[in-house]
C-alpha positions as CSV (number, residue, x, y, z in Angstrom):
1,M,0.0,0.0,0.0
2,N,1.3,3.4,-1.0
3,R,1.6,5.6,2.1
4,D,1.1,8.9,0.3
5,S,-2.0,7.8,-1.6
6,L,-3.6,6.5,1.6
7,L,-2.8,9.7,3.4
8,E,-4.3,11.8,0.6
9,G,-7.3,9.5,0.4
10,Y,-8.0,9.9,4.1
11,L,-7.5,13.7,4.1
12,T,-9.9,13.9,1.2
13,Y,-12.4,11.9,3.2
14,L,-12.0,14.3,6.1
15,A,-12.5,17.4,3.9
16,Q,-15.3,16.1,1.6
17,V,-17.2,13.6,3.7
18,R,-16.6,14.6,7.3
19,L,-16.6,18.3,6.2
20,L,-13.8,19.3,8.6
21,S,-12.3,22.7,8.3
22,P,-9.1,23.2,6.2
23,A,-7.2,24.1,9.4
24,T,-8.3,20.8,11.1
25,V,-7.3,18.8,8.0
26,R,-3.9,20.5,8.0
27,G,-3.5,19.5,11.6
28,Y,-4.3,15.9,10.8
29,R,-1.8,15.9,8.0
30,I,1.0,17.2,10.2
31,D,0.3,14.6,12.9
32,L,0.1,11.7,10.5
33,E,3.2,12.7,8.7
34,T,5.0,12.8,12.1
35,F,3.9,9.2,12.6
36,F,5.0,8.2,9.1
37,S,8.4,9.6,9.7
38,W,8.7,7.7,12.9
39,K,7.5,4.5,11.2
40,V,10.2,4.4,8.6
41,G,11.7,1.0,8.4
42,M,8.7,-0.9,9.9
43,E,7.1,-3.3,7.5
44,G,3.6,-2.7,6.2
45,W,0.9,-1.7,8.6
46,S,1.2,-4.7,11.0
47,L,1.1,-2.5,14.1
48,N,0.0,-3.5,17.6
49,P,-0.6,-1.6,20.8
50,T,3.0,-2.1,21.8
51,H,4.1,-0.1,18.7
52,I,1.7,2.7,19.6
53,R,3.1,2.9,23.2
54,Q,6.6,3.1,21.7
55,Y,5.3,6.0,19.5
56,L,3.9,7.7,22.6
57,G,7.3,7.5,24.2
58,Y,8.8,9.1,21.0
59,L,6.3,12.0,21.3
60,F,7.2,12.4,25.0
61,Q,10.9,12.6,24.1
62,K,10.0,15.3,21.5
63,G,8.5,17.4,24.4
64,L,4.9,17.3,23.3
65,S,2.3,18.2,25.9
66,P,-0.4,15.6,26.9
67,S,-3.0,17.5,24.9
68,S,-0.8,17.5,21.8
69,I,-0.2,13.8,22.2
70,N,-3.9,13.1,22.6
71,R,-4.4,15.1,19.3
72,N,-1.9,12.8,17.6
73,L,-3.6,9.7,19.0
74,A,-7.0,11.0,17.7
75,A,-5.5,11.5,14.2
76,L,-4.1,8.0,14.3
77,R,-7.2,6.4,15.6
78,G,-9.3,8.0,12.9
79,F,-6.8,7.1,10.2
80,F,-6.7,3.4,11.2
81,Q,-10.4,3.3,11.5
82,W,-10.7,4.6,8.0
83,L,-8.1,1.9,6.8
84,L,-10.2,-0.7,8.6
85,D,-13.4,0.5,6.9
86,Q,-11.6,0.4,3.5
87,G,-10.4,-3.2,4.2
88,K,-6.8,-2.2,4.2
89,V,-6.1,-3.5,7.7
90,D,-7.5,-6.2,9.9
91,R,-7.7,-4.2,13.1
92,N,-7.3,-0.8,14.6
93,P,-4.2,-0.9,16.8
94,L,-5.5,2.0,18.8
95,E,-8.8,0.3,19.7
96,G,-9.3,0.5,23.5
97,L,-6.3,2.8,24.0
98,G,-7.4,5.8,26.0
99,G,-5.8,9.2,25.9
100,L,-3.6,10.9,28.5
101,K,-5.0,12.8,31.4
102,V,-4.9,16.6,30.7
103,A,-5.2,19.2,33.4
104,K,-8.4,21.2,32.9
105,T,-7.8,24.8,32.2
106,L,-10.4,27.5,31.8
107,P,-10.3,29.7,28.7
108,S,-8.9,33.2,29.2
109,V,-11.5,35.9,29.2
110,L,-11.6,39.7,29.5
111,F,-13.8,41.3,32.2
112,E,-16.6,43.5,30.9
113,E,-14.6,46.6,32.0
114,E,-11.6,45.4,30.0
115,I,-13.8,44.7,26.9
116,D,-15.2,48.2,27.3
117,M,-11.7,49.6,27.3
118,F,-10.6,47.4,24.4
119,L,-13.5,48.6,22.3
120,S,-13.4,52.3,23.3
121,K,-10.5,53.3,21.1
122,E,-11.5,56.1,18.6
123,G,-10.1,57.1,15.2
124,N,-11.1,58.3,11.8
125,S,-8.6,56.6,9.4
126,F,-9.5,53.6,7.3
127,L,-7.4,51.3,9.5
128,E,-8.7,52.7,12.8
129,L,-12.3,52.4,11.6
130,R,-11.7,48.9,10.2
131,N,-10.2,47.7,13.5
132,N,-13.1,49.2,15.4
133,A,-15.6,47.4,13.2
134,L,-13.6,44.2,13.2
135,F,-13.5,44.0,17.0
136,E,-17.0,45.1,17.6
137,V,-18.3,42.4,15.2
138,L,-16.1,39.8,16.8
139,Y,-17.4,40.6,20.3
140,S,-21.0,41.1,19.2
141,T,-21.3,37.8,17.4
142,G,-18.9,35.5,19.3
143,C,-17.6,34.3,15.9
144,R,-14.5,32.2,15.5
145,V,-11.8,34.2,13.8
146,A,-12.0,32.0,10.6
147,E,-15.7,32.7,10.4
148,L,-15.1,36.5,10.9
149,V,-12.6,36.8,8.0
150,S,-14.9,34.7,5.8
151,L,-17.7,37.2,6.0
152,K,-18.6,38.7,2.6
153,R,-19.2,42.3,1.8
154,T,-22.5,41.4,0.3
155,Q,-23.7,40.1,3.6
156,W,-24.0,43.6,5.1
157,T,-26.0,46.7,4.3
158,W,-27.4,49.3,6.8
159,G,-30.2,47.8,8.8
160,V,-28.8,44.2,8.8
161,T,-28.8,42.9,12.3
162,R,-27.5,39.3,11.8
163,F,-25.1,37.3,9.7
164,R,-25.6,33.7,8.4
165,I,-22.4,31.9,9.4
166,L,-21.0,28.7,7.9
167,G,-19.1,27.2,10.8
168,K,-17.3,23.9,11.6
169,G,-18.6,20.9,9.7
170,K,-20.4,23.3,7.3
171,K,-23.0,23.9,10.1
172,E,-25.0,27.0,9.5
173,R,-26.1,29.4,12.2
174,F,-27.2,33.0,12.7
175,V,-25.2,35.5,14.8
176,F,-26.3,38.9,15.8
177,L,-25.0,42.5,15.5
178,G,-25.6,44.8,18.4
179,K,-26.1,48.6,17.9
180,K,-22.4,49.4,18.3
181,A,-21.3,46.8,15.8
182,Q,-23.8,48.1,13.3
183,E,-22.6,51.7,13.8
184,A,-19.0,50.6,13.5
185,L,-19.7,48.8,10.2
186,A,-21.6,51.8,8.9
187,Q,-18.5,53.9,9.4
188,Y,-16.1,51.3,8.0
189,V,-17.8,49.9,4.9
190,P,-17.8,53.1,2.7
191,L,-14.0,53.4,3.3
192,R,-13.6,49.7,2.7
193,D,-15.3,50.1,-0.7
194,E,-13.1,53.1,-1.6
195,R,-10.0,51.1,-0.5
196,V,-10.7,48.1,-2.7
197,S,-11.4,50.4,-5.7
198,L,-8.2,52.4,-5.1
199,Y,-6.1,49.2,-5.4
200,G,-8.1,47.7,-8.2
201,N,-9.6,45.0,-6.2
202,K,-13.3,45.7,-6.8
203,E,-14.0,41.9,-7.1
204,E,-12.6,41.3,-3.6
205,P,-15.6,39.6,-1.8
206,A,-14.3,39.8,1.8
207,L,-16.0,42.3,4.2
208,F,-12.8,42.9,6.2
209,V,-9.8,43.8,4.1
210,N,-6.2,44.9,4.7
211,A,-4.5,48.2,3.8
212,F,-4.2,47.0,0.2
213,G,-7.8,46.0,-0.2
214,R,-7.2,42.3,0.0
215,K,-8.9,39.8,2.4
216,L,-7.7,40.1,6.0
217,T,-6.3,36.8,7.3
218,S,-6.9,35.1,10.7
219,R,-3.2,35.7,11.5
220,G,-3.7,39.4,10.7
221,V,-6.6,39.7,13.1
222,A,-4.5,38.1,15.8
223,Y,-1.7,40.6,15.2
224,L,-4.1,43.6,15.3
225,L,-5.7,42.3,18.6
226,K,-2.3,41.8,20.3
227,K,-1.2,45.3,19.1
228,R,-4.3,47.0,20.5
229,M,-3.9,45.1,23.8
230,E,-0.4,46.4,24.1
231,E,-1.3,49.9,23.2
232,L,-4.0,50.0,25.9
233,G,-1.8,48.4,28.5
234,I,-4.2,45.5,29.2
235,Q,-1.9,43.0,30.9
236,K,-3.5,39.7,29.7
237,H,-2.6,37.2,27.1
238,A,-5.4,37.5,24.5
239,S,-6.2,36.1,21.1
240,P,-9.3,36.4,18.9
241,H,-10.6,33.3,20.6
242,T,-10.4,35.2,23.9
243,I,-13.0,37.6,22.6
244,R,-15.2,34.7,21.7
245,H,-14.8,33.3,25.3
246,S,-15.5,36.7,26.7
247,F,-18.7,37.0,24.6
248,A,-20.0,33.6,25.9
249,T,-19.0,34.3,29.5
250,H,-20.6,37.7,29.7
251,I,-24.0,36.7,28.2
252,L,-24.1,33.7,30.5
253,N,-23.3,35.9,33.5
254,R,-26.2,38.1,32.5
255,G,-28.7,35.3,32.5
256,A,-28.6,33.8,29.0
257,D,-29.8,30.2,28.7
258,I,-26.8,27.9,28.1
259,R,-28.5,26.2,25.2
260,I,-29.0,29.5,23.5
261,V,-25.3,30.2,24.0
262,Q,-24.5,26.8,22.6
263,E,-26.5,27.7,19.4
264,L,-24.8,31.2,19.1
265,L,-21.3,29.7,19.4
266,G,-22.1,26.9,17.0
267,H,-21.1,24.1,19.4
268,S,-22.4,20.7,18.4
269,S,-22.2,19.4,22.1
270,L,-23.5,21.1,25.1
271,S,-20.6,19.8,27.2
272,T,-18.3,22.1,25.1
273,T,-20.4,25.1,26.1
274,Q,-20.6,24.2,29.8
275,V,-17.0,25.3,30.4
276,Y,-18.4,28.8,30.4
277,T,-20.6,28.2,33.5
278,H,-17.4,27.4,35.4
279,I,-15.9,30.7,34.3
280,G,-18.9,32.5,35.6
281,I,-18.5,30.8,39.0
282,D,-14.9,31.7,39.1
283,A,-15.8,35.3,38.3
284,L,-18.3,35.4,41.2
285,K,-15.7,33.9,43.5
286,D,-13.2,36.6,42.4
287,V,-15.7,39.4,43.1
288,Y,-16.5,37.9,46.5
289,I,-12.8,37.7,47.5
290,R,-12.2,41.3,46.4
291,A,-15.4,42.8,47.7
292,H,-16.7,40.9,50.8
293,P,-15.3,42.1,54.1
294,H,-14.4,38.6,55.1
295,G,-13.6,37.5,51.5
296,M,-9.9,36.8,52.3
297,R,-10.5,34.9,55.6
298,K,-9.4,31.3,55.4
299,S,-11.9,28.7,56.5
């Protein structure tokens, strides 16, 4: 069996049948190619659980974290299950092999006061108004950054209060624009249209564009967010996903039903959304410790 053709066949299956995102498919490719490079010299696909444990040891030696190792195992488990379904192997060597224990960490969030500060920056230039609209929409909708940069110019005109989003697994959902996001877009979009015309990019479909009228990338959004955090002196590590986490935490803290939040975030499983209830509890505990007269007393 040709290794490369099997890999390409599996990745095509992930993209076209499982409908996984391009970023996820790239991750699977990297993990599987890491395994293939380790496997050099081993005959065929006659692997057993002992081989997999040896591979785990190899990943540990490379310094991978438990979560990264679990991701590698998930990629392998899925690949061998696909080989089994295709009749290429007799068994899945990862069957019954569990993942490593990973310490639970809560997503980083910004408090409402920090979000207010983050979104309060004013300006009149194209780049300033674009950034304001970009971050207002990110916080108003709770979108993933890949969903944000995939928004089309044709999706917005004045009066539009929601966007139809195509999320992970090609799952569609609606997200909503608050008043501030609508106002920010109203200021930005005319300058956006001028910019794409100026650089001869009238056919550019993206709503959010860079200084040269081309589609803004996810990496570009991350850079702009980090830059603004530094300019404002907000001493927290933050990424575009931090804004998404903050959106979910804030609306839950204000009484939103968790199933509504699940729908707004595009989570397929409620258990994924439930992490935000823990963030809310931690926030309450923090307020108690800081505000209650006996908050710092040890029990």
